C-alpha positions as CSV (number, residue, x, y, z in Angstrom):
1,M,92.8,12.9,83.1
2,A,93.9,14.9,86.2
3,K,97.6,14.3,85.4
4,L,96.9,15.6,81.7
5,H,95.2,18.8,83.0
6,S,98.0,19.3,85.6
7,T,100.6,19.0,82.7
8,C,98.5,21.5,80.5
9,I,98.3,24.2,83.3
10,G,102.3,23.5,83.9
11,T,103.0,24.4,80.1
12,L,100.6,27.2,80.1
13,L,102.2,28.7,83.2
14,A,105.8,28.2,81.7
15,S,104.7,29.7,78.4
16,A,103.1,32.8,80.3
17,M,106.3,33.2,82.3
18,L,108.4,33.1,79.2
19,S,106.0,35.7,77.7
20,L,106.5,37.8,80.6
21,S,110.2,37.5,80.7
22,L,110.5,38.4,76.9
23,L,108.3,41.4,77.4
24,A,110.3,42.6,80.2
25,Q,113.6,42.1,78.3
26,A,111.9,44.2,75.3
27,Q,110.7,47.0,77.7
28,D,114.1,47.2,79.2
29,A,115.7,47.6,75.6
30,S,113.2,50.0,74.6
31,Q,114.0,52.2,77.9
32,D,117.8,52.0,77.2
33,W,117.9,54.8,74.5
34,P,121.6,55.5,74.8
35,K,122.2,51.7,74.7
36,L,124.1,51.8,78.1
37,A,124.0,48.0,78.3
38,A,125.7,47.3,75.2
39,Y,129.5,47.3,76.4
40,R,128.5,46.9,80.1
41,E,130.0,43.5,80.5
42,A,132.9,44.3,78.3
43,N,133.7,47.1,80.3
44,R,133.3,45.6,83.8
45,P,136.9,44.0,83.9
46,L,138.5,46.8,82.3
47,V,137.2,49.2,84.9
48,A,138.3,47.0,87.6
49,A,141.8,46.5,86.4
50,P,144.6,49.0,86.7
51,A,144.5,51.4,83.6
52,D,146.4,50.7,80.5
53,P,148.7,53.6,79.6
54,R,148.2,52.9,76.1
55,R,144.5,52.5,75.9
56,V,142.7,54.5,73.3
57,V,138.8,54.3,73.1
58,F,137.1,55.1,69.8
59,M,133.6,56.5,70.4
60,G,131.2,56.4,67.2
61,D,128.4,54.9,65.4
62,S,128.3,52.1,62.9
63,I,131.4,53.4,60.8
64,T,133.5,52.9,64.1
65,E,131.7,49.6,65.1
66,F,132.2,48.1,61.7
67,W,135.9,48.9,61.6
68,T,138.0,46.0,60.2
69,Q,138.2,43.7,63.2
70,S,142.2,43.2,62.8
71,F,142.8,47.0,63.8
72,W,141.5,46.4,67.4
73,S,143.7,45.2,70.2
74,R,143.8,45.3,73.8
75,S,144.8,48.7,73.9
76,L,142.5,50.0,71.1
77,L,138.8,49.6,72.1
78,N,136.0,49.9,69.8
79,R,132.7,51.6,71.7
80,G,130.9,52.1,68.2
81,I,127.1,51.6,68.1
82,S,125.5,51.2,64.7
83,G,122.8,54.0,64.1
84,Q,123.8,56.2,67.2
85,T,123.6,59.9,67.3
86,T,125.6,62.4,69.4
87,P,123.1,62.8,72.2
88,Q,123.1,59.1,72.6
89,M,126.8,59.0,72.7
90,L,127.1,61.7,75.2
91,L,125.0,59.9,77.6
92,R,127.0,56.9,77.5
93,F,130.5,58.6,77.3
94,R,131.2,58.3,80.9
95,P,130.8,54.3,81.1
96,D,132.1,53.7,77.7
97,V,135.1,56.4,77.7
98,I,135.6,58.0,81.0
99,D,135.3,55.0,83.4
100,L,137.9,52.9,81.3
101,K,140.5,55.6,82.0
102,P,142.0,55.7,78.4
103,K,145.0,57.7,77.4
104,A,142.9,59.2,74.6
105,V,139.5,59.1,72.8
106,V,138.9,59.2,69.3
107,I,135.4,60.8,68.4
108,L,133.9,60.3,65.1
109,A,130.3,61.3,65.3
110,G,127.5,63.2,63.4
111,T,126.3,61.2,60.4
112,N,123.2,59.9,62.1
113,D,122.3,63.4,63.5
114,V,122.5,64.7,59.8
115,A,120.3,61.7,58.6
116,G,117.8,62.6,61.5
117,N,118.1,59.2,63.2
118,T,116.7,60.7,66.5
119,G,115.2,63.8,65.2
120,P,116.1,67.1,63.8
121,A,119.4,68.3,64.8
122,T,121.3,71.6,63.6
123,E,124.9,71.6,62.7
124,D,125.5,73.6,65.9
125,M,123.5,71.1,68.1
126,I,125.6,68.2,66.6
127,A,128.8,70.3,67.0
128,G,127.9,71.2,70.5
129,N,127.4,67.5,71.6
130,I,130.8,66.7,70.1
131,A,132.3,69.5,72.1
132,S,130.8,68.5,75.1
133,M,132.4,65.0,74.9
134,A,135.6,66.6,74.0
135,E,135.4,68.8,77.1
136,L,134.3,65.7,79.5
137,A,137.3,64.0,78.2
138,Q,139.8,66.8,78.9
139,V,138.3,67.3,82.5
140,H,139.4,63.7,83.3
141,G,142.7,64.0,81.7
142,I,142.0,62.1,78.3
143,T,143.6,63.3,75.2
144,V,140.9,63.9,72.4
145,V,141.4,62.9,68.7
146,L,138.6,64.9,67.0
147,C,137.4,63.3,63.5
148,A,135.8,64.7,60.4
149,V,132.6,63.2,59.5
150,L,133.0,61.1,56.3
151,P,131.4,62.5,53.0
152,A,127.8,61.4,51.8
153,D,125.7,62.7,49.3
154,R,122.7,60.2,50.1
155,F,121.6,58.1,53.1
156,Y,120.1,54.8,51.7
157,W,117.7,54.6,54.8
158,N,116.6,58.0,54.2
159,P,117.1,58.6,50.4
160,E,115.2,61.8,50.3
161,L,117.7,63.9,52.1
162,R,120.7,65.7,50.4
163,P,123.2,65.7,53.3
164,A,126.5,66.7,51.6
165,D,126.6,70.3,52.3
166,R,125.4,69.8,55.7
167,I,128.4,67.6,56.2
168,V,130.6,70.1,54.9
169,A,129.2,72.8,57.3
170,L,129.4,70.4,60.3
171,N,133.2,69.5,59.5
172,E,133.9,73.4,59.3
173,R,132.5,73.7,62.8
174,L,134.6,70.8,64.1
175,K,137.9,71.7,62.6
176,D,137.4,75.1,63.9
177,Y,136.9,73.7,67.4
178,A,139.7,71.5,67.2
179,S,142.0,74.5,66.0
180,R,140.7,76.8,68.7
181,N,141.0,74.1,71.3
182,K,144.6,72.8,70.0
183,L,143.0,69.2,69.4
184,V,144.2,67.0,66.8
185,Y,141.8,66.8,63.9
186,V,141.8,63.7,61.7
187,D,140.7,64.7,58.1
188,Y,139.0,61.6,56.7
189,Y,136.8,63.8,54.4
190,T,139.4,65.3,52.0
191,P,140.9,62.1,50.7
192,M,137.5,60.1,50.5
193,V,135.3,62.6,49.0
194,N,134.3,62.8,45.2
195,E,133.1,65.3,42.7
196,R,129.6,65.1,44.1
197,K,130.6,65.7,47.8
198,G,129.9,61.9,48.2
199,L,132.2,59.0,49.5
200,K,134.5,57.8,46.7
201,K,133.3,54.3,45.2
202,E,136.6,52.8,45.7
203,Y,136.1,53.3,49.5
204,S,132.6,52.3,50.1
205,E,129.6,49.9,48.5
206,D,126.8,51.9,50.1
207,G,127.9,55.5,49.7
208,V,128.2,55.6,53.7
209,H,130.1,52.9,55.5
210,P,133.7,52.4,54.2
211,N,134.8,49.0,52.5
212,D,138.3,47.5,53.4
213,A,140.1,50.1,51.3
214,G,138.3,52.8,53.1
215,Y,139.1,51.4,56.5
216,R,142.9,50.8,55.5
217,L,143.1,54.7,54.6
218,M,141.1,55.5,57.9
219,T,143.5,53.1,60.0
220,E,146.5,55.1,58.6
221,L,145.0,58.7,59.0
222,V,143.9,57.8,62.7
223,A,147.2,56.3,63.6
224,Q,148.9,59.3,62.4
225,G,146.4,61.4,64.6
226,I,147.0,59.4,67.6
227,A,150.6,59.3,67.6
228,A,150.5,63.2,67.1
229,A,148.3,63.7,70.0
230,T,149.7,61.1,72.4
231,G,153.2,59.9,71.1
232,I,151.7,56.3,71.0
233,A,152.0,54.4,67.7
234,P,148.9,52.1,67.5
């Protein structure tokens, strides 16, 4: 009986310890608002190694994260995180871009800000965060390739919104910023937009994320942009 009692106590203690461990992990995750831990382990050996002179980092949200895997290589690094907004990206810009010492950074951001994923944001606020990322990159000698936000006339996770005109206004700000600061601007919007200012059906199934055809077009356009900005042909 004593042995059984001891076993039960041991089981309860083990269960309690596991519960505390899981709780601590959940608390850590909830406190990591910008998701600094997402690429921490992947970044570690890259930071320690000599810089790759052809390295290009892509900073973005799910549209970047879900990009067709065959596009990526040792020199082209995907640092997209699904659902992220520009303030979150700005907070992780140093570990996920600057510390990797790339030749260039490709910034594609703003969709989730317009969707209100982390609260209300004006076009000026969104463009300001993107400009801050671009300026941080330039201070560290990193070439910036700035991208237009993809068209969308609905967000399936926030269907009451009508984002089309806001995306047009945001892209006007980004294009103007790129022009004034002599940055390469990759215009995904124009070839992908339909008559309702949404994403063409041939390029997307859900109206927000590109399908394989959409990513093929984007790959072609961004490769041209990277080559124009850096002389590197991805």
